[in-house]
C-alpha positions in Angstrom: 0.0 0.0 0.0 1.3 3.4 -0.9 -0.6 5.1 2.0 -3.1 6.9 -0.1 -6.0 4.5 -0.2 -9.3 4.6 1.8 -7.9 2.4 4.6 -4.9 4.6 5.0 -7.1 7.7 5.1 -9.3 6.2 7.7 -6.2 5.2 9.8 -4.9 8.8 9.6 -8.3 10.2 10.6 -8.7 7.8 13.5 -5.1 8.7 14.7 -6.0 12.4 14.5 -9.2 11.8 16.5 -7.2 9.8 19.1 -4.6 12.6 19.5 -7.5 15.1 20.0 -9.3 12.8 22.4 -12.3 12.6 20.1 -14.4 9.5 20.0 -15.2 8.1 16.6 -18.9 7.5 16.2 -19.0 6.6 12.5 -16.8 6.4 9.5 -18.0 7.1 5.9 -16.0 5.5 3.1 -16.4 7.7 0.1 -14.7 6.1 -3.0 -16.3 8.6 -5.4 -14.3 11.6 -6.7 -14.5 14.8 -4.8 -15.4 16.6 -8.0 -19.1 16.1 -7.3 -21.4 16.5 -4.3 -23.6 13.7 -5.7 -22.1 10.9 -3.5 -23.9 8.2 -1.6 -21.6 8.2 1.4 -21.8 12.0 1.5 -25.6 11.7 1.7 -25.1 9.2 4.6 -22.9 11.7 6.4 -25.4 14.5 6.1 -28.2 12.2 7.3 -26.0 11.3 10.3 -25.3 15.0 11.0 -29.1 15.8 10.9 -29.5 13.8 14.1 -26.3 15.0 15.9 -24.9 18.3 17.0 -21.4 19.2 18.0 -19.9 16.4 15.8 -16.4 16.9 14.4 -16.2 15.7 10.8 -12.6 14.7 10.2 -11.2 14.6 6.7 -7.7 13.5 5.7 -7.4 16.2 3.0 -9.6 19.0 1.8 -9.8 17.3 -1.6 -11.6 14.4 0.0 -14.6 16.7 0.6 -14.4 18.6 -2.6 -11.9 19.1 -5.4 -13.1 22.6 -6.4 -14.7 25.6 -4.9 -18.2 24.8 -6.3 -18.2 21.5 -4.5 -16.1 22.2 -1.4 -17.5 25.4 0.0 -21.2 24.5 0.0 -20.4 21.2 1.7 -18.2 22.9 4.3 -20.8 25.5 5.0 -23.5 22.9 5.3 -21.5 21.0 7.9 -21.1 24.1 10.0 -24.7 25.2 9.4 -25.9 21.9 10.8 -24.3 22.7 14.2 -21.3 20.5 13.6 -17.6 21.1 12.8 -15.1 20.2 10.1 -11.4 19.5 10.8 -8.7 18.3 8.4 -5.6 16.3 9.5 -3.4 18.5 7.3 -4.5 22.1 8.1 -6.5 24.1 10.5 -9.9 24.9 9.2 -11.1 28.2 10.7 -12.7 31.5 10.1 -9.8 34.0 10.2 -8.8 35.7 7.0 -5.5 33.8 7.0 -7.1 30.4 7.6 -9.7 30.9 4.9 -7.0 32.1 2.5 -4.9 28.9 3.0 -8.1 26.8 2.8 -9.1 28.5 -0.5 -5.6 28.1 -1.9 -5.5 24.4 -1.1 -9.0 23.8 -2.5 -8.0 25.5 -5.8 -4.8 23.5 -5.8 -6.8 20.4 -5.6 -8.9 21.5 -8.6 -5.7 22.2 -10.5 -4.0 18.8 -9.8 -7.0 16.5 -10.5 
């Protein structure tokens, strides 16, 4: 394994949760490209979030949620609007100008490299 498959991503996310003392309640295995928001596992995630508040959704990389701004930002916003949180193992997701700048840069880089 090269370390970039779904098993590796889940292992990285579980390790991140453990380091942050977060309990994993569910794992969603999305093997569809992040270039679309029409994904069965993404629908399952949002169904789960509807009945929970204060959940931290952990992604290994921003591109796992969405590979361009048209996909990423609406999904990100919907997670926060549902009363939950989004964290990535690779960068801090936040609301300061600097955090949003870096996040936007990485999302656009993901669109460029797909």
